[in-house]
C-alpha positions as CSV (number, residue, x, y, z in Angstrom):
1,M,15.6,-35.9,-22.3
2,T,13.6,-32.7,-21.4
3,K,10.9,-34.1,-23.8
4,L,11.2,-38.0,-22.9
5,S,10.7,-37.0,-19.1
6,F,7.5,-34.9,-19.8
7,A,6.4,-37.2,-21.5
8,T,6.9,-40.1,-19.1
9,G,5.5,-37.2,-16.3
10,A,2.6,-37.0,-19.1
11,D,2.1,-40.3,-19.1
12,L,2.0,-40.9,-15.1
13,S,-0.5,-38.0,-15.1
14,I,-3.0,-39.7,-17.4
15,D,-2.7,-42.7,-14.8
16,V,-3.6,-40.9,-11.9
17,Y,-6.0,-38.8,-13.1
18,R,-7.7,-41.9,-14.7
19,K,-7.8,-43.6,-11.2
20,T,-8.5,-40.7,-9.5
21,L,-11.8,-40.5,-12.2
22,Y,-12.6,-43.8,-11.0
23,Q,-13.1,-43.5,-7.6
24,E,-16.6,-43.8,-5.9
25,Y,-18.9,-41.1,-6.0
26,S,-19.1,-40.5,-2.3
27,I,-15.3,-39.6,-2.5
28,H,-15.7,-37.2,-5.3
29,I,-18.4,-35.8,-3.1
30,A,-16.5,-35.2,-0.1
31,S,-13.1,-33.8,-2.0
32,N,-12.9,-30.5,-3.7
33,S,-12.2,-31.0,-7.3
34,S,-9.3,-28.2,-7.2
35,E,-7.6,-29.6,-4.5
36,V,-7.2,-33.0,-6.1
37,I,-6.0,-31.6,-9.4
38,N,-3.3,-29.4,-8.1
39,G,-2.4,-31.8,-5.6
40,I,-1.8,-34.4,-8.7
41,T,-0.3,-31.5,-10.6
42,L,2.4,-30.8,-8.1
43,K,3.0,-34.1,-7.4
44,T,3.3,-35.1,-10.9
45,N,5.7,-32.3,-11.6
46,M,8.0,-33.5,-8.0
47,V,8.2,-37.0,-9.5
48,I,9.3,-35.7,-13.2
49,N,11.8,-33.0,-11.4
50,G,13.1,-35.2,-9.2
51,V,13.3,-38.5,-9.9
52,I,12.4,-38.7,-14.0
53,R,15.1,-36.3,-15.2
54,P,17.7,-36.5,-13.0
55,T,17.6,-40.4,-13.4
56,L,18.0,-39.8,-17.5
57,V,20.8,-37.3,-16.9
58,L,22.6,-39.8,-15.0
59,I,22.2,-42.6,-17.5
60,S,23.0,-39.9,-20.1
61,S,26.2,-38.8,-18.1
62,A,27.4,-42.4,-17.5
63,L,26.7,-43.2,-21.1
64,L,28.9,-39.8,-21.8
65,I,31.4,-41.3,-19.8
66,I,32.4,-44.9,-20.8
67,A,32.4,-43.2,-24.5
68,I,35.0,-40.8,-23.6
69,S,37.0,-43.3,-21.3
70,L,36.4,-45.8,-24.1
71,T,38.1,-43.3,-26.9
72,L,40.5,-42.3,-24.6
73,F,41.3,-45.7,-24.3
74,F,42.1,-46.5,-28.1
75,I,44.3,-43.5,-28.7
76,N,46.2,-43.5,-25.3
77,S,45.5,-46.2,-22.1
78,Q,48.3,-44.7,-19.9
79,V,46.5,-40.9,-20.2
80,A,42.9,-42.7,-19.8
81,I,44.1,-44.6,-16.6
82,Y,45.5,-41.2,-15.4
83,S,42.3,-39.8,-16.1
84,I,39.8,-42.0,-14.6
85,L,41.4,-41.8,-11.4
86,G,42.3,-38.5,-11.1
87,F,38.5,-37.6,-12.2
88,G,37.8,-40.5,-10.1
89,S,39.1,-39.1,-7.3
90,I,37.3,-35.2,-7.6
91,Y,34.0,-37.4,-7.6
92,L,34.9,-38.9,-4.5
93,I,35.7,-35.9,-2.4
94,V,32.6,-34.0,-3.4
95,I,30.3,-37.0,-2.6
96,L,32.1,-37.0,0.8
97,I,32.0,-33.2,1.2
98,T,28.4,-33.1,0.1
99,K,26.6,-36.5,2.0
100,R,25.6,-35.4,5.2
101,K,24.2,-31.8,3.6
102,V,21.8,-34.3,0.8
103,K,21.5,-36.5,3.5
104,K,19.9,-33.5,6.0
105,N,18.0,-32.1,3.0
106,S,16.7,-35.3,1.7
107,F,15.6,-35.9,5.0
108,K,13.5,-32.5,4.7
109,E,12.1,-33.0,1.4
110,S,10.5,-36.5,2.8
111,T,8.9,-34.7,5.9
112,K,6.8,-32.3,3.9
113,E,3.9,-32.6,3.5
């Protein structure tokens, strides 16, 4: 997952650099190249660590949960139902407890420059 997320981030970074290089000459003269490179690097890392990686972890975890649940259903369906209800309840409680804090932190992150 890490390799895939960084490979995707590298492709994204290459596209951003390419678009930056093909801008008009007057834009290049007006901007500091080290600031542009630093900005691209920071924002690409933010996308990798804030979007791509968590999405891949979510997909991987969902597939793992589905596989374990299906296996449990084949072995003992009653245990599987109780397990799904129990873990689902725990996840729901965690979501309800952390919802406000996540919303507050996401607002802070979205207003940063």
